[in-house]
MIDOSE-1310 file (N, C-alpha, C; in nm, 2 decimals, decimal comma, always signed):
residues 153
xxxx	+0,08/-0,13/+0,02/+0,03/+0,01/+0,02/+0,11/+0,13/+0,01; +0,20/+0,13/+0,09/+0,29/+0,24/+0,11/+0,34/+0,27/-0,03; +0,42/+0,15/-0,11/+0,45/+0,16/-0,25/+0,32/+0,25/-0,36; +0,24/+0,20/-0,35/+0,12/+0,27/-0,45/+0,11/+0,38/-0,39
xxxx	+0,09/+0,48/-0,30/+0,06/+0,59/-0,25/+0,22/+0,65/-0,27; +0,35/+0,58/-0,24/+0,44/+0,69/-0,28/+0,46/+0,67/-0,41; +0,42/+0,59/-0,50/+0,42/+0,59/-0,66/+0,33/+0,67/-0,74; +0,20/+0,69/-0,67/+0,12/+0,79/-0,73/+0,15/+0,92/-0,68
xxxx	+0,21/+0,95/-0,59/+0,28/+1,08/-0,51/+0,36/+1,14/-0,62; +0,45/+1,06/-0,66/+0,57/+1,05/-0,77/+0,50/+1,10/-0,89; +0,41/+1,04/-0,93/+0,35/+1,03/-1,03/+0,30/+1,21/-1,05; +0,23/+1,22/-0,97/+0,18/+1,37/-0,96/+0,28/+1,48/-0,96
xxxx	+0,39/+1,44/-0,88/+0,49/+1,55/-0,88/+0,55/+1,57/-1,00; +0,59/+1,43/-1,06/+0,66/+1,47/-1,23/+0,52/+1,53/-1,30; +0,41/+1,50/-1,28/+0,31/+1,56/-1,39/+0,32/+1,72/-1,37; +0,34/+1,76/-1,24/+0,31/+1,93/-1,19/+0,41/+1,94/-1,24
xxxx	+0,57/+1,91/-1,21/+0,71/+1,97/-1,27/+0,70/+2,00/-1,44; +0,63/+1,88/-1,49/+0,64/+1,89/-1,64/+0,55/+1,99/-1,71; +0,48/+2,01/-1,64/+0,32/+2,07/-1,74/+0,35/+2,23/-1,72; +0,33/+2,27/-1,79/+0,37/+2,44/-1,79/+0,25/+2,50/-1,79
xxxx	+0,21/+2,60/-1,67/+0,13/+2,65/-1,65/+0,12/+2,81/-1,69; +0,23/+2,83/-1,73/+0,24/+3,00/-1,79/+0,27/+3,03/-1,86; +0,27/+3,13/-1,96/+0,37/+3,19/-2,07/+0,49/+3,25/-2,02; +0,58/+3,23/-2,06/+0,73/+3,29/-2,03/+0,71/+3,46/-2,11
xxxx	+0,73/+3,57/-1,97/+0,74/+3,68/-2,07/+0,66/+3,79/-1,95; +0,68/+3,90/-1,96/+0,62/+3,98/-1,87/+0,46/+4,00/-1,85; +0,42/+3,96/-1,78/+0,28/+3,93/-1,71/+0,21/+4,05/-1,67; +0,09/+4,11/-1,71/-0,02/+4,17/-1,65/-0,14/+4,17/-1,63
xxxx	-0,21/+4,19/-1,50/-0,35/+4,13/-1,50/-0,35/+4,02/-1,41; -0,41/+3,90/-1,45/-0,38/+3,78/-1,39/-0,26/+3,67/-1,43; -0,24/+3,75/-1,60/-0,17/+3,65/-1,63/-0,26/+3,55/-1,76; -0,18/+3,44/-1,84/-0,22/+3,35/-1,87/-0,18/+3,23/-1,83
xxxx	-0,30/+3,15/-1,83/-0,27/+2,98/-1,81/-0,24/+2,95/-1,95; -0,16/+2,85/-1,96/-0,14/+2,79/-2,11/-0,28/+2,69/-2,12; -0,29/+2,71/-2,23/-0,40/+2,61/-2,31/-0,45/+2,65/-2,45; -0,57/+2,64/-2,48/-0,63/+2,68/-2,61/-0,62/+2,81/-2,66
xxxx	-0,52/+2,84/-2,72/-0,51/+2,98/-2,77/-0,55/+3,02/-2,90; -0,59/+3,10/-2,97/-0,67/+3,16/-3,10/-0,58/+3,28/-3,13; -0,53/+3,22/-3,27/-0,49/+3,37/-3,33/-0,59/+3,42/-3,37; -0,59/+3,58/-3,37/-0,65/+3,70/-3,38/-0,72/+3,66/-3,50
xxxx	-0,69/+3,62/-3,63/-0,78/+3,60/-3,72/-0,90/+3,49/-3,75; -0,89/+3,44/-3,63/-0,99/+3,29/-3,62/-1,09/+3,33/-3,51; -1,08/+3,44/-3,45/-1,16/+3,47/-3,32/-1,31/+3,50/-3,39; -1,36/+3,57/-3,50/-1,49/+3,57/-3,56/-1,54/+3,46/-3,62
xxxx	-1,47/+3,35/-3,62/-1,52/+3,21/-3,67/-1,55/+3,12/-3,50; -1,42/+3,15/-3,47/-1,50/+3,10/-3,32/-1,60/+3,15/-3,25; -1,62/+3,22/-3,27/-1,74/+3,30/-3,12/-1,87/+3,26/-3,23; -1,85/+3,26/-3,34/-1,99/+3,20/-3,46/-2,13/+3,33/-3,45
xxxx	-2,20/+3,33/-3,37/-2,32/+3,42/-3,38/-2,31/+3,47/-3,23; -2,24/+3,41/-3,16/-2,24/+3,51/-3,04/-2,16/+3,64/-3,03; -2,23/+3,71/-2,96/-2,18/+3,89/-2,94/-2,05/+3,82/-2,87; -2,02/+3,80/-2,78/-1,91/+3,77/-2,69/-1,85/+3,60/-2,65
xxxx	-1,73/+3,64/-2,64/-1,68/+3,45/-2,56/-1,55/+3,49/-2,51; -1,55/+3,40/-2,37/-1,46/+3,38/-2,32/-1,35/+3,30/-2,40; -1,20/+3,34/-2,41/-1,12/+3,27/-2,48/-0,96/+3,35/-2,44; -0,85/+3,28/-2,52/-0,72/+3,34/-2,53/-0,70/+3,35/-2,66
xxxx	-0,63/+3,44/-2,68/-0,57/+3,49/-2,80/-0,42/+3,55/-2,81; -0,35/+3,51/-2,95/-0,23/+3,54/-2,93/-0,23/+3,61/-3,09; -0,13/+3,73/-3,09/-0,11/+3,83/-3,24/-0,06/+3,93/-3,16; -0,01/+4,03/-3,24/+0,12/+4,10/-3,30/+0,03/+4,25/-3,23
xxxx	+0,14/+4,32/-3,12/+0,07/+4,46/-3,16/+0,10/+4,54/-3,22; +0,02/+4,64/-3,30/+0,04/+4,70/-3,41/+0,02/+4,88/-3,35; -0,01/+4,90/-3,21/-0,05/+5,03/-3,15/-0,06/+5,02/-3,03; -0,01/+5,13/-2,93/-0,02/+5,13/-2,81/-0,04/+5,27/-2,77
xxxx	-0,18/+5,29/-2,68/-0,24/+5,41/-2,62/-0,09/+5,50/-2,57; -0,07/+5,62/-2,63/+0,06/+5,68/-2,62/+0,04/+5,78/-2,50; -0,09/+5,79/-2,48/-0,12/+5,87/-2,32/-0,09/+5,79/-2,21; -0,12/+5,65/-2,20/-0,07/+5,55/-2,06/-0,08/+5,44/-2,07
xxxx	-0,07/+5,38/-2,22/-0,12/+5,27/-2,23/-0,22/+5,22/-2,21; -0,33/+5,27/-2,22/-0,48/+5,20/-2,16/-0,56/+5,15/-2,25; -0,50/+5,10/-2,39/-0,56/+5,03/-2,47/-0,41/+4,95/-2,57; -0,45/+4,88/-2,65/-0,34/+4,88/-2,75/-0,45/+4,82/-2,90
xxxx	-0,37/+4,74/-2,97/-0,46/+4,73/-3,11/-0,35/+4,62/-3,17; -0,45/+4,47/-3,17/-0,35/+4,39/-3,21/-0,40/+4,41/-3,43; -0,28/+4,32/-3,46/-0,30/+4,37/-3,63/-0,38/+4,22/-3,63; -0,46/+4,23/-3,76/-0,57/+4,17/-3,80/-0,55/+4,11/-3,94
xxxx	-0,64/+3,99/-4,04/-0,61/+4,03/-4,16/-0,65/+4,12/-4,27; -0,79/+4,14/-4,19/-0,85/+4,24/-4,27/-0,80/+4,40/-4,27; -0,70/+4,43/-4,22/-0,62/+4,55/-4,17/-0,72/+4,63/-4,06; -0,79/+4,60/-4,00/-0,89/+4,67/-3,91/-0,87/+4,73/-3,78
xxxx	-0,72/+4,59/-3,77/-0,71/+4,60/-3,63/-0,78/+4,57/-3,50; -0,80/+4,51/-3,39/-0,87/+4,46/-3,28/-0,83/+4,52/-3,16; -0,89/+4,64/-3,11/-0,89/+4,73/-2,99/-0,89/+4,61/-2,87; -0,80/+4,64/-2,76/-0,79/+4,52/-2,64/-0,76/+4,67/-2,53
xxxx	-0,86/+4,62/-2,48/-0,88/+4,72/-2,37/-0,88/+4,63/-2,22; -0,85/+4,68/-2,13/-0,80/+4,59/-1,98/-0,94/+4,58/-1,88; -0,98/+4,46/-1,81/-1,09/+4,45/-1,76/-1,05/+4,55/-1,59; -1,15/+4,65/-1,58/-1,16/+4,74/-1,47/-1,05/+4,82/-1,50
xxxx	-0,96/+4,87/-1,62/-0,86/+4,93/-1,62/-0,77/+4,91/-1,50; -0,76/+4,78/-1,46/-0,66/+4,75/-1,35/-0,51/+4,74/-1,39; -0,52/+4,75/-1,52/-0,35/+4,78/-1,53/-0,33/+4,82/-1,68; -0,21/+4,85/-1,70/-0,22/+4,91/-1,84/-0,08/+4,85/-1,92
xxxx	-0,05/+4,87/-2,02/+0,06/+4,83/-2,12/+0,18/+4,93/-2,11; +0,24/+4,89/-2,11/+0,43/+4,98/-2,18/+0,38/+5,01/-2,32; +0,43/+5,11/-2,32/+0,37/+5,18/-2,48/+0,50/+5,17/-2,60; +0,58/+5,09/-2,52/+0,74/+5,09/-2,61/+0,71/+4,91/-2,68
xxxx	+0,56/+4,90/-2,68/+0,57/+4,73/-2,73/+0,51/+4,68/-2,87; +0,50/+4,78/-2,94/+0,46/+4,78/-3,12/+0,55/+4,66/-3,17; +0,52/+4,56/-3,23/+0,59/+4,47/-3,28/+0,59/+4,34/-3,20; +0,59/+4,36/-3,06/+0,59/+4,25/-3,02/+0,50/+4,16/-3,00
xxxx	+0,45/+4,06/-2,98/+0,34/+3,92/-2,98/+0,34/+3,95/-2,84; +0,18/+3,90/-2,81/+0,13/+3,88/-2,69/+0,02/+3,79/-2,70; -0,02/+3,76/-2,56/-0,13/+3,63/-2,55/-0,18/+3,72/-2,44; -0,33/+3,69/-2,47/-0,47/+3,78/-2,40/-0,50/+3,63/-2,35
xxxx	-0,62/+3,68/-2,19/-0,69/+3,57/-2,19/-0,81/+3,68/-2,08; -0,93/+3,66/-2,16/-1,06/+3,74/-2,16/-1,17/+3,70/-2,25; -1,21/+3,81/-2,29/-1,36/+3,84/-2,37/-1,34/+3,90/-2,53; -1,38/+3,81/-2,61/-1,37/+3,92/-2,72/-1,50/+3,90/-2,73
xxxx	-1,53/+4,07/-2,80/-1,67/+4,11/-2,84/-1,66/+4,16/-2,96; -1,81/+4,17/-3,02/-1,82/+4,23/-3,13/-1,95/+4,28/-3,13; -1,90/+4,45/-3,13/-1,94/+4,57/-3,10/-1,96/+4,71/-3,18; -2,06/+4,80/-3,16/-2,04/+4,90/-3,20/-1,97/+5,05/-3,16
xxxx	-1,87/+5,10/-3,19/-1,84/+5,20/-3,13/-1,87/+5,33/-3,13; -1,94/+5,41/-3,07/-1,99/+5,56/-3,11/-1,88/+5,63/-3,17; -1,91/+5,73/-3,23/-1,84/+5,85/-3,28/-1,73/+5,93/-3,15; -1,87/+5,93/-3,05/-1,76/+6,01/-2,92/-1,67/+5,95/-2,90
xxxx	-1,67/+5,81/-2,87/-1,59/+5,67/-2,82/-1,46/+5,67/-2,95; -1,47/+5,70/-3,05/-1,41/+5,66/-3,12/-1,29/+5,81/-3,14; -1,35/+5,92/-3,10/-1,25/+6,06/-3,11/-1,22/+6,04/-2,97; -1,24/+6,01/-2,90/-1,20/+5,97/-2,76/-1,05/+5,90/-2,81
xxxx	-1,09/+5,77/-2,87/-0,97/+5,68/-2,87/-0,88/+5,77/-2,95; -0,91/+5,86/-3,05/-0,80/+5,89/-3,14/-0,69/+6,01/-3,08; -0,79/+6,07/-3,00/-0,73/+6,18/-2,90/-0,60/+6,09/-2,79; -0,63/+5,96/-2,74/-0,54/+5,94/-2,65/-0,45/+5,82/-2,77
xxxx	-0,45/+5,83/-2,87/-0,33/+5,80/-2,99/-0,31/+5,91/-3,05; -0,34/+6,05/-2,97/-0,22/+6,16/-3,04/-0,26/+6,18/-3,16; -0,40/+6,15/-3,22/-0,42/+6,21/-3,37/-0,44/+6,34/-3,35; -0,41/+6,38/-3,51/-0,42/+6,52/-3,53/-0,54/+6,55/-3,54
xxxx	-0,58/+6,69/-3,55/-0,70/+6,75/-3,51/-0,78/+6,70/-3,62; -0,72/+6,76/-3,74/-0,83/+6,68/-3,86/-0,82/+6,53/-3,91; -0,70/+6,45/-3,83/-0,81/+6,31/-3,84/-0,92/+6,32/-3,75; -0,88/+6,34/-3,62/-1,01/+6,34/-3,51/-1,17/+6,42/-3,62
xxxx	-1,15/+6,48/-3,69/-1,28/+6,58/-3,72/-1,28/+6,49/-3,84; -1,25/+6,37/-3,89/-1,28/+6,33/-4,00/-1,39/+6,19/-3,96; -1,40/+6,17/-3,81/-1,47/+6,10/-3,74/-1,59/+6,08/-3,75; -1,69/+6,06/-3,80/-1,86/+6,08/-3,83/-1,93/+5,98/-3,81
xxxx	-1,89/+5,85/-3,81/-1,94/+5,74/-3,83/-1,96/+5,65/-3,68; -2,04/+5,57/-3,67/-1,99/+5,47/-3,54/-1,93/+5,36/-3,64; -1,83/+5,26/-3,56/-1,80/+5,15/-3,67/-1,81/+5,05/-3,56; -1,87/+4,94/-3,65/-1,87/+4,79/-3,58/-1,71/+4,74/-3,58
xxxx	-1,68/+4,67/-3,47/-1,57/+4,66/-3,47/-1,58/+4,48/-3,34; -1,47/+4,40/-3,37/-1,41/+4,31/-3,30/-1,31/+4,37/-3,19; -1,35/+4,37/-3,08/-1,30/+4,42/-2,97/-1,22/+4,28/-2,84; -1,14/+4,33/-2,75/-1,16/+4,24/-2,66/-1,11/+4,28/-2,53
xxxx	-1,13/+4,24/-2,42/-1,15/+4,28/-2,31/-1,04/+4,19/-2,22; -0,93/+4,23/-2,18/-0,84/+4,13/-2,15/-0,83/+4,13/-2,00; -0,82/+4,03/-1,90/-0,80/+4,00/-1,79/-0,67/+3,97/-1,76; -0,61/+3,93/-1,82/-0,46/+3,93/-1,81/-0,37/+3,91/-1,98
xxxx	-0,27/+3,96/-1,96/-0,16/+3,97/-2,07/-0,01/+3,91/-2,05; +0,02/+3,89/-2,14/+0,18/+3,81/-2,14/+0,25/+3,85/-2,23; +0,33/+3,96/-2,26/+0,40/+4,01/-2,35/+0,55/+3,90/-2,38; +0,49/+3,79/-2,50/+0,61/+3,72/-2,51/+0,75/+3,74/-2,52
x	+0,83/+3,66/-2,44/+0,99/+3,69/-2,47/+1,03/+3,65/-2,60
């Protein structure tokens, strides 16, 4: 009986030692546990008809809020970009991570962004007054609210 208990204990310790639980890199928020990760290009198909879906996503950063890192934009296949905000504004991103790959854990959303909010985002991104003035229509977009982010090494 002792040998059986010892063997089971050893197996559990071995599994725990070899199973990777977190991605390696700079972590923010709750971090991200390893597991089923989707590429940004696959999010909408994974969501189907749902307006929201909890998931993990990997993508390349193409923009970060220049004001304080309060949002970032990930590269998409259609060139629109996917805006990422952070749950309860509990954390922000470094402003120098453009070009880096990140893994996110949170909620993907299909949403409509108002003109007012689009102008606010443009101001945070330090867009010119002319560019901001051109914003006259709301926009349907894919967005993500991250509860955890890892900037991969």
